[in-house]
ROKOL-439962 format. One record per residue (C-alpha): z, y, x; residue in one letter. Coordinates in pm, 1 decimal, always signed. Example, Ala and Ser with C-alpha at 12.3 -4.5 7.8 and 13.67 -1.06 7.14 Angstrom:
+----------+----------+----------+------+
|        w |        v |        u | code |
+----------+----------+----------+------+
|   +780.0 |   -450.0 |  +1230.0 |    a |
|   +714.0 |   -106.0 |  +1367.0 |    s |
+----------+----------+----------+------+
END
This chain:
+----------+----------+----------+------+
|        w |        v |        u | code |
+----------+----------+----------+------+
|     +0.0 |     +0.0 |     +0.0 |    m |
|   -108.5 |   +330.3 |   +158.1 |    n |
|   +119.9 |   +627.1 |   +213.8 |    n |
|    -55.1 |   +837.9 |    -50.4 |    r |
|    +12.0 |   +578.3 |   -320.1 |    l |
|   +370.2 |   +539.3 |   -208.3 |    l |
|   +418.7 |   +916.3 |   -228.2 |    a |
|   +270.7 |   +920.5 |   -578.9 |    l |
|   +499.5 |   +640.4 |   -693.7 |    m |
|   +799.6 |   +819.5 |   -546.3 |    a |
|   +705.0 |  +1138.7 |   -727.3 |    t |
|   +670.7 |   +955.0 |  -1058.8 |    l |
|  +1004.3 |   +781.6 |  -1004.5 |    f |
|  +1182.9 |  +1108.3 |   -928.9 |    l |
|  +1024.0 |  +1270.8 |  -1232.5 |    s |
|  +1148.5 |   +988.1 |  -1452.7 |    a |
|  +1496.8 |  +1020.2 |  -1308.3 |    v |
|  +1495.1 |  +1396.9 |  -1357.0 |    n |
|  +1374.2 |  +1354.2 |  -1714.6 |    a |
|  +1657.1 |  +1117.9 |  -1805.7 |    a |
|  +1893.0 |  +1288.1 |  -2052.5 |    p |
|  +2243.4 |  +1381.5 |  -1945.6 |    i |
|  +2499.5 |  +1169.4 |  -2128.5 |    t |
|  +2771.0 |  +1363.3 |  -2309.5 |    i |
|  +3064.5 |  +1203.7 |  -2492.5 |    t |
|  +3277.4 |  +1363.9 |  -2761.4 |    l |
|  +3561.6 |  +1258.1 |  -2992.7 |    a |
|  +3625.1 |  +1405.1 |  -3336.2 |    t |
|  +3767.9 |  +1329.0 |  -3679.5 |    a |
|  +3541.5 |  +1179.8 |  -3939.1 |    g |
|  +3265.6 |  +1111.8 |  -4002.5 |    p |
|  +3179.1 |  +1316.2 |  -4310.3 |    g |
|  +3447.2 |  +1582.9 |  -4267.7 |    n |
|  +3319.5 |  +1930.4 |  -4364.2 |    l |
|  +3515.0 |  +2101.1 |  -4087.2 |    s |
|  +3334.9 |  +1893.0 |  -3824.2 |    h |
|  +2994.5 |  +1881.1 |  -3995.3 |    l |
|  +2821.1 |  +2050.7 |  -3699.0 |    p |
|  +2906.1 |  +1748.1 |  -3484.9 |    i |
|  +2754.1 |  +1509.3 |  -3741.6 |    d |
|  +2444.7 |  +1730.9 |  -3746.4 |    l |
|  +2378.4 |  +1757.6 |  -3372.0 |    i |
|  +2183.3 |  +1435.7 |  -3330.5 |    k |
|  +2016.4 |  +1464.2 |  -3672.5 |    k |
|  +1842.8 |  +1787.6 |  -3569.7 |    i |
|  +1798.7 |  +1686.5 |  -3206.4 |    g |
|  +2010.3 |  +1971.1 |  -3068.1 |    a |
|  +2129.8 |  +1748.7 |  -2783.7 |    d |
|  +1777.8 |  +1626.2 |  -2704.6 |    r |
|  +1645.4 |  +1983.4 |  -2700.7 |    d |
|  +1896.5 |  +2062.1 |  -2426.6 |    e |
|  +1808.3 |  +1750.1 |  -2226.3 |    g |
|  +2118.9 |  +1557.1 |  -2328.7 |    a |
|  +2221.2 |  +1246.5 |  -2520.6 |    e |
|  +2540.7 |  +1290.3 |  -2722.8 |    l |
|  +2766.5 |   +996.7 |  -2809.5 |    t |
|  +3036.0 |  +1064.7 |  -3071.2 |    v |
|  +3355.8 |   +864.2 |  -3120.2 |    r |
|  +3522.4 |   +911.8 |  -3460.5 |    y |
|  +3894.8 |   +900.5 |  -3534.1 |    f |
|  +4127.9 |   +938.4 |  -3831.2 |    g |
|  +4267.3 |  +1272.4 |  -3718.3 |    g |
|  +4246.8 |  +1550.1 |  -3460.8 |    g |
|  +4543.4 |  +1440.1 |  -3247.1 |    p |
|  +4378.8 |  +1099.5 |  -3199.9 |    l |
|  +4053.8 |  +1265.6 |  -3090.6 |    a |
|  +4239.1 |  +1483.3 |  -2840.8 |    f |
|  +4429.1 |  +1179.4 |  -2712.3 |    k |
|  +4096.0 |  +1004.9 |  -2649.9 |    d |
|  +3977.8 |  +1305.5 |  -2450.6 |    m |
|  +4298.6 |  +1323.8 |  -2247.1 |    l |
|  +4265.5 |   +951.3 |  -2175.3 |    s |
|  +3922.2 |  +1033.9 |  -2026.1 |    k |
|  +3735.3 |   +807.3 |  -2264.6 |    n |
|  +3532.2 |  +1116.4 |  -2359.5 |    v |
|  +3489.3 |  +1455.1 |  -2198.2 |    d |
|  +3497.9 |  +1673.5 |  -2511.5 |    f |
|  +3671.9 |  +1674.9 |  -2848.6 |    a |
|  +3654.2 |  +1875.8 |  -3169.3 |    v |
|  +3966.5 |  +1919.9 |  -3380.3 |    a |
|  +4208.1 |  +2186.0 |  -3504.3 |    g |
|  +4319.5 |  +2473.4 |  -3282.3 |    a |
|  +4689.5 |  +2443.9 |  -3382.1 |    p |
|  +4694.3 |  +2076.7 |  -3280.5 |    a |
|  +4524.9 |  +2170.1 |  -2953.2 |    l |
|  +4774.8 |  +2451.1 |  -2889.4 |    a |
|  +5058.9 |  +2205.1 |  -2936.4 |    q |
|  +4922.0 |  +1996.1 |  -2649.2 |    l |
|  +4864.5 |  +2298.4 |  -2425.8 |    k |
|  +5219.9 |  +2417.2 |  -2486.2 |    a |
|  +5335.5 |  +2078.8 |  -2355.2 |    k |
|  +5133.9 |  +2134.9 |  -2035.8 |    n |
|  +4847.5 |  +1902.0 |  -2121.4 |    e |
|  +4526.2 |  +2014.0 |  -1940.9 |    p |
|  +4332.2 |  +2104.8 |  -2256.7 |    v |
|  +4106.9 |  +2407.8 |  -2292.0 |    v |
|  +3937.5 |  +2547.3 |  -2602.7 |    s |
|  +3583.1 |  +2651.3 |  -2510.5 |    i |
|  +3409.8 |  +2731.8 |  -2843.1 |    a |
|  +3479.5 |  +2793.3 |  -3210.8 |    a |
|  +3333.9 |  +2558.2 |  -3472.1 |    v |
|  +3479.2 |  +2718.2 |  -3784.6 |    n |
|  +3715.2 |  +3000.2 |  -3873.1 |    l |
|  +3908.7 |  +2890.1 |  -4182.0 |    v |
|  +4126.3 |  +2588.8 |  -4257.8 |    p |
|  +3893.2 |  +2356.1 |  -4447.9 |    t |
|  +4172.1 |  +2207.3 |  -4655.9 |    f |
|  +4265.9 |  +2193.9 |  -5023.1 |    t |
|  +4618.3 |  +2117.1 |  -5140.2 |    l |
|  +4598.0 |  +1882.8 |  -5439.6 |    m |
|  +4828.3 |  +1685.4 |  -5668.3 |    i |
|  +4793.3 |  +1372.1 |  -5877.6 |    r |
|  +4662.4 |  +1461.6 |  -6228.7 |    p |
|  +4957.1 |  +1299.9 |  -6403.0 |    e |
|  +5188.8 |  +1547.8 |  -6227.8 |    l |
|  +4997.6 |  +1857.9 |  -6341.3 |    a |
|  +5261.9 |  +1944.0 |  -6601.9 |    d |
|  +5541.3 |  +1917.2 |  -6343.5 |    k |
|  +5388.0 |  +2076.1 |  -6033.0 |    i |
|  +5249.7 |  +2422.8 |  -6102.7 |    n |
|  +5304.9 |  +2585.4 |  -5764.0 |    s |
|  +5379.2 |  +2502.4 |  -5403.3 |    i |
|  +5747.8 |  +2564.3 |  -5478.2 |    a |
|  +5741.1 |  +2262.8 |  -5711.6 |    d |
|  +5669.8 |  +2025.6 |  -5421.5 |    l |
|  +6037.2 |  +2000.6 |  -5328.3 |    r |
|  +6137.4 |  +1633.1 |  -5314.2 |    g |
|  +5776.9 |  +1512.0 |  -5323.9 |    r |
|  +5572.1 |  +1282.3 |  -5099.3 |    v |
|  +5283.8 |  +1470.0 |  -4937.1 |    i |
|  +4984.4 |  +1308.3 |  -4770.9 |    g |
|  +4837.4 |  +1461.2 |  -4455.2 |    i |
|  +4569.0 |  +1344.7 |  -4210.9 |    n |
|  +4815.4 |  +1192.2 |  -3967.1 |    s |
|  +5193.9 |  +1214.1 |  -3961.3 |    a |
|  +5377.0 |  +1261.8 |  -3632.5 |    s |
|  +5688.9 |  +1441.5 |  -3516.9 |    v |
|  +5565.8 |  +1500.6 |  -3160.8 |    s |
|  +5190.5 |  +1561.0 |  -3212.0 |    n |
|  +5131.8 |  +1720.0 |  -3549.9 |    k |
|  +4785.9 |  +1742.8 |  -3701.0 |    s |
|  +4656.8 |  +2078.4 |  -3823.7 |    t |
|  +4688.2 |  +1951.0 |  -4181.5 |    s |
|  +5057.8 |  +1878.8 |  -4121.5 |    q |
|  +5121.4 |  +2220.3 |  -3967.8 |    m |
|  +4935.8 |  +2394.5 |  -4251.8 |    l |
|  +5140.0 |  +2202.9 |  -4509.3 |    t |
|  +5464.7 |  +2287.1 |  -4331.5 |    e |
|  +5361.9 |  +2651.5 |  -4313.9 |    f |
|  +5298.4 |  +2690.3 |  -4687.6 |    v |
|  +5615.8 |  +2498.1 |  -4771.1 |    l |
|  +5819.4 |  +2730.9 |  -4552.3 |    q |
|  +5655.6 |  +3032.0 |  -4717.6 |    r |
|  +5772.2 |  +2886.9 |  -5051.5 |    a |
|  +6128.7 |  +2846.5 |  -4911.8 |    n |
|  +6113.9 |  +2467.1 |  -4928.1 |    i |
|  +6312.0 |  +2294.2 |  -4649.2 |    p |
|  +6089.1 |  +2049.8 |  -4462.9 |    l |
|  +6354.8 |  +1782.8 |  -4484.2 |    n |
|  +6327.6 |  +1797.0 |  -4863.5 |    s |
|  +5975.7 |  +1648.6 |  -4860.7 |    v |
|  +5834.8 |  +1332.5 |  -4708.4 |    h |
|  +5508.1 |  +1330.3 |  -4511.0 |    f |
|  +5289.2 |  +1021.6 |  -4484.1 |    i |
|  +4950.3 |   +966.9 |  -4321.1 |    a |
|  +4674.6 |   +964.8 |  -4583.7 |    a |
|  +4378.7 |   +938.7 |  -4345.8 |    g |
|  +4069.2 |  +1151.5 |  -4310.6 |    q |
|  +3811.6 |   +990.9 |  -4536.1 |    s |
|  +3732.4 |   +991.8 |  -4906.6 |    l |
|  +3831.4 |   +626.4 |  -4946.7 |    a |
|  +4169.5 |   +673.0 |  -4777.7 |    e |
|  +4263.3 |   +991.7 |  -4959.0 |    q |
|  +4145.0 |   +854.0 |  -5293.0 |    s |
|  +4351.6 |   +538.4 |  -5245.1 |    a |
|  +4662.3 |   +739.7 |  -5157.5 |    a |
|  +4636.9 |   +938.3 |  -5480.3 |    l |
|  +4535.7 |   +652.2 |  -5709.0 |    e |
|  +4809.0 |   +421.4 |  -5581.0 |    s |
|  +5073.8 |   +686.8 |  -5636.3 |    g |
|  +5187.8 |   +659.0 |  -5275.6 |    s |
|  +5158.6 |  +1038.8 |  -5254.3 |    v |
|  +5239.4 |  +1306.7 |  -5508.5 |    d |
|  +5028.3 |  +1567.0 |  -5330.4 |    a |
|  +4779.0 |  +1566.5 |  -5047.4 |    i |
|  +4641.9 |  +1824.4 |  -4805.7 |    m |
|  +4286.8 |  +1702.2 |  -4847.0 |    g |
|  +3973.7 |  +1762.5 |  -4643.9 |    d |
|  +3640.3 |  +1876.1 |  -4775.4 |    e |
|  +3408.4 |  +1750.9 |  -4907.8 |    p |
|  +3652.1 |  +1476.9 |  -5009.4 |    f |
|  +3881.0 |  +1716.6 |  -5196.0 |    a |
|  +3601.0 |  +1843.1 |  -5420.3 |    s |
|  +3483.6 |  +1486.8 |  -5482.9 |    a |
|  +3835.0 |  +1381.8 |  -5585.9 |    l |
|  +3863.9 |  +1680.6 |  -5816.7 |    q |
|  +3522.2 |  +1612.8 |  -5973.8 |    a |
|  +3621.6 |  +1248.7 |  -6032.9 |    a |
|  +3941.4 |  +1355.2 |  -6206.5 |    g |
|  +4157.6 |  +1198.5 |  -5936.0 |    k |
|  +4319.7 |  +1522.9 |  -5819.5 |    a |
|  +4411.8 |  +1871.0 |  -5941.5 |    v |
|  +4381.9 |  +2166.8 |  -5702.8 |    v |
|  +4701.3 |  +2354.0 |  -5619.5 |    l |
|  +4566.9 |  +2581.6 |  -5341.4 |    a |
|  +4217.7 |  +2611.1 |  -5190.2 |    d |
|  +4231.8 |  +2748.5 |  -4837.1 |    f |
|  +3855.5 |  +2803.9 |  -4822.8 |    h |
|  +3897.8 |  +3101.2 |  -5054.9 |    q |
|  +3922.5 |  +3432.4 |  -4864.3 |    p |
|  +4198.3 |  +3559.5 |  -5092.3 |    e |
|  +4405.9 |  +3246.6 |  -5028.3 |    t |
|  +4356.8 |  +3273.8 |  -4651.7 |    a |
|  +4455.8 |  +3640.4 |  -4657.6 |    r |
|  +4758.3 |  +3582.4 |  -4880.4 |    a |
|  +4897.5 |  +3278.6 |  -4699.7 |    l |
|  +4761.7 |  +3305.9 |  -4346.4 |    l |
|  +4687.3 |  +3674.7 |  -4291.9 |    g |
|  +4311.4 |  +3630.6 |  -4251.1 |    g |
|  +4057.0 |  +3401.5 |  -4087.1 |    t |
|  +4188.1 |  +3189.3 |  -3802.7 |    m |
|  +4063.6 |  +2951.4 |  -3538.2 |    l |
|  +4042.5 |  +2606.7 |  -3691.1 |    n |
|  +3809.2 |  +2339.9 |  -3553.1 |    a |
|  +3751.6 |  +2396.6 |  -3182.0 |    q |
|  +3534.4 |  +2244.4 |  -2914.9 |    l |
|  +3771.2 |  +2151.0 |  -2633.7 |    a |
|  +3762.6 |  +1985.0 |  -2294.6 |    t |
|  +3993.6 |  +1913.7 |  -2002.2 |    r |
|  +4053.2 |  +2148.1 |  -1711.0 |    q |
|  +3920.8 |  +1886.8 |  -1466.0 |    d |
|  +3585.2 |  +1891.3 |  -1651.0 |    m |
|  +3564.5 |  +2267.2 |  -1612.7 |    i |
|  +3653.1 |  +2243.0 |  -1244.6 |    d |
|  +3420.6 |  +1954.7 |  -1155.3 |    a |
|  +3136.5 |  +1978.0 |  -1408.9 |    h |
|  +3098.1 |  +2334.6 |  -1537.0 |    p |
|  +2727.7 |  +2269.4 |  -1595.9 |    q |
|  +2812.8 |  +1996.2 |  -1848.3 |    d |
|  +3058.0 |  +2228.1 |  -2021.4 |    v |
|  +2788.2 |  +2493.8 |  -2047.7 |    a |
|  +2546.8 |  +2230.5 |  -2178.2 |    l |
|  +2783.9 |  +2113.1 |  -2452.9 |    m |
|  +2842.9 |  +2471.2 |  -2569.4 |    v |
|  +2466.6 |  +2535.5 |  -2580.3 |    r |
|  +2423.0 |  +2225.7 |  -2796.7 |    i |
|  +2692.2 |  +2346.4 |  -3035.3 |    l |
|  +2539.7 |  +2695.5 |  -3048.9 |    k |
|  +2198.9 |  +2547.7 |  -3139.7 |    r |
|  +2359.8 |  +2353.3 |  -3422.0 |    t |
|  +2555.8 |  +2650.1 |  -3558.0 |    l |
|  +2240.0 |  +2862.1 |  -3560.7 |    v |
|  +2063.5 |  +2584.8 |  -3751.8 |    y |
|  +2339.7 |  +2591.3 |  -4014.1 |    i |
|  +2312.8 |  +2967.2 |  -4049.3 |    q |
|  +1933.1 |  +2962.6 |  -4084.6 |    t |
|  +1889.2 |  +2666.1 |  -4320.0 |    h |
|  +1991.7 |  +2601.5 |  -4677.6 |    t |
|  +2265.7 |  +2364.2 |  -4784.5 |    a |
|  +1993.8 |  +2136.0 |  -4924.1 |    e |
|  +1808.1 |  +2126.4 |  -4591.9 |    e |
|  +2127.9 |  +2052.8 |  -4399.9 |    i |
|  +2230.8 |  +1770.4 |  -4633.5 |    v |
|  +1880.7 |  +1620.4 |  -4616.5 |    d |
|  +1900.8 |  +1615.4 |  -4236.1 |    k |
|  +2233.9 |  +1431.8 |  -4247.6 |    l |
|  +2066.8 |  +1140.7 |  -4435.3 |    q |
|  +2368.6 |  +1068.8 |  -4653.0 |    l |
|  +2416.3 |   +818.6 |  -4930.6 |    t |
|  +2363.8 |   +957.0 |  -5279.9 |    s |
|  +2740.7 |   +957.9 |  -5337.1 |    t |
|  +2819.2 |  +1143.0 |  -5015.7 |    d |
|  +2532.0 |  +1385.5 |  -5075.6 |    k |
|  +2662.8 |  +1465.1 |  -5424.3 |    a |
|  +3008.2 |  +1534.4 |  -5276.9 |    a |
|  +2891.2 |  +1753.1 |  -4988.4 |    l |
|  +2613.8 |  +1962.5 |  -5141.2 |    l |
|  +2819.9 |  +2171.3 |  -5389.1 |    p |
|  +3091.3 |  +2255.2 |  -5136.2 |    i |
|  +2835.2 |  +2339.8 |  -4866.5 |    l |
|  +2653.7 |  +2571.4 |  -5107.6 |    r |
|  +2977.8 |  +2760.3 |  -5165.2 |    k |
|  +3127.9 |  +2753.0 |  -4818.6 |    h |
|  +2852.3 |  +2739.0 |  -4557.9 |    k |
|  +2998.8 |  +3061.4 |  -4416.4 |    n |
|  +3311.9 |  +2881.6 |  -4294.4 |    i |
|  +3125.8 |  +2792.2 |  -3975.7 |    f |
|  +3113.2 |  +3018.7 |  -3675.3 |    s |
|  +2767.0 |  +3175.3 |  -3650.2 |    p |
|  +2756.6 |  +3155.0 |  -3271.2 |    d |
|  +3061.9 |  +2962.9 |  -3137.1 |    a |
|  +3225.0 |  +3284.1 |  -3011.7 |    s |
|  +3600.6 |  +3341.1 |  -3026.5 |    m |
|  +3695.8 |  +3634.8 |  -3254.6 |    p |
|  +4003.6 |  +3818.7 |  -3131.8 |    s |
|  +4134.3 |  +3867.8 |  -3486.6 |    a |
|  +4106.5 |  +3494.0 |  -3559.3 |    a |
|  +4297.0 |  +3416.8 |  -3238.2 |    i |
|  +4575.1 |  +3652.8 |  -3346.3 |    d |
|  +4597.9 |  +3489.0 |  -3690.9 |    t |
|  +4607.6 |  +3142.5 |  -3534.1 |    a |
|  +4886.3 |  +3250.4 |  -3300.5 |    q |
|  +5089.0 |  +3399.6 |  -3586.8 |    g |
|  +5044.4 |  +3081.4 |  -3785.9 |    f |
|  +5139.8 |  +2858.6 |  -3491.8 |    f |
|  +5452.1 |  +3057.4 |  -3409.8 |    r |
|  +5562.5 |  +3067.3 |  -3772.7 |    a |
|  +5529.4 |  +2692.7 |  -3820.4 |    v |
|  +5716.3 |  +2630.6 |  -3493.1 |    n |
|  +5989.5 |  +2891.2 |  -3538.4 |    v |
|  +6259.3 |  +2631.4 |  -3467.8 |    a |
|  +6101.0 |  +2523.4 |  -3138.0 |    n |
|  +6146.4 |  +2791.3 |  -2867.5 |    p |
|  +5882.2 |  +2639.9 |  -2639.4 |    q |
|  +5611.8 |  +2626.8 |  -2905.4 |    l |
|  +5718.2 |  +2951.4 |  -3070.9 |    n |
|  +5668.9 |  +3140.0 |  -2743.0 |    a |
|  +5324.4 |  +2992.6 |  -2677.8 |    f |
|  +5045.7 |  +3243.1 |  -2602.2 |    d |
|  +4727.0 |  +3123.2 |  -2774.7 |    f |
|  +4505.3 |  +3304.2 |  -2526.1 |    r |
|  +4621.0 |  +3074.1 |  -2245.2 |    t |
|  +4443.9 |  +2796.4 |  -2436.6 |    l |
|  +4105.3 |  +2966.3 |  -2451.2 |    i |
|  +3817.6 |  +3003.9 |  -2203.8 |    n |
|  +3533.0 |  +3215.2 |  -2343.5 |    t |
|  +3308.0 |  +3187.2 |  -2038.3 |    t |
|  +3040.2 |  +2996.0 |  -2230.1 |    w |
|  +3102.1 |  +3089.6 |  -2593.9 |    s |
|  +3174.4 |  +3459.8 |  -2558.9 |    g |
|  +3432.6 |  +3663.9 |  -2748.7 |    s |
|  +3410.7 |  +3909.1 |  -3038.2 |    t |
|  +3653.0 |  +4163.3 |  -3194.0 |    p |
+----------+----------+----------+------+
END
């Protein structure tokens, strides 16, 4: 084989190697959770491929489990709630929030229909069993912290209610309500709307509504975040930049396409499509338009986090801005 042919073969081989997509791994809650819909959408619209990457997603029953997977180095990125992430950072875990996915808590507080004549407000939840995504004393999910926050605002001692894990899927949350194992549930969308439409739940408070967020939380706040570890930032900043670009592409797609077009891309079952489409029509604006970190939303998240951890000096003193690196996402007022 002559040298010219060998050189040609070497060139073709190097081109093939250079063309190989970069593998990216990410953990999140779901699938099918409205808050993390951009992650479900990435591969459907080819946002990873367009950036020369191949994304692999690992799904879990709650944000703390996704973050644990990332800290165990099974994946390099995770998407879950900012309050749950802040809890880890306050305990000196090497987590960093690098981009915003959405800016409101995508939760709805619901009760079993047969209790509608007994529970008319959050104050009526005293003594009740409340379902949340995952129940833990040491690593609370965002749904648990949000529930604790609204209970405290209603002057209900936390030891007067009982929290149990109700999962993060329609089947799990439906079973918890139908079995009577919970009296109320801090449900995710689109599952909450599906449960309400099926007559399996009655809404007590919808945190998607701007007036509810302002009244109970003080405004929009960081919710689902794209996070990584500090060692990833130190050793592979190009991969961090790549993952943020992929997310930005997906968020722009959401902003520039209709709810119908987004749902069609997700290729859902007819049941899941019927559950997601109405809520996406109403609340497509929950998602960040560009993955940037709004200063006002950071302040609201910090106020929320300190309020829900008022009895814990370490967590109550936590500065949310030590969690955030806006190098790739950018920041806004």
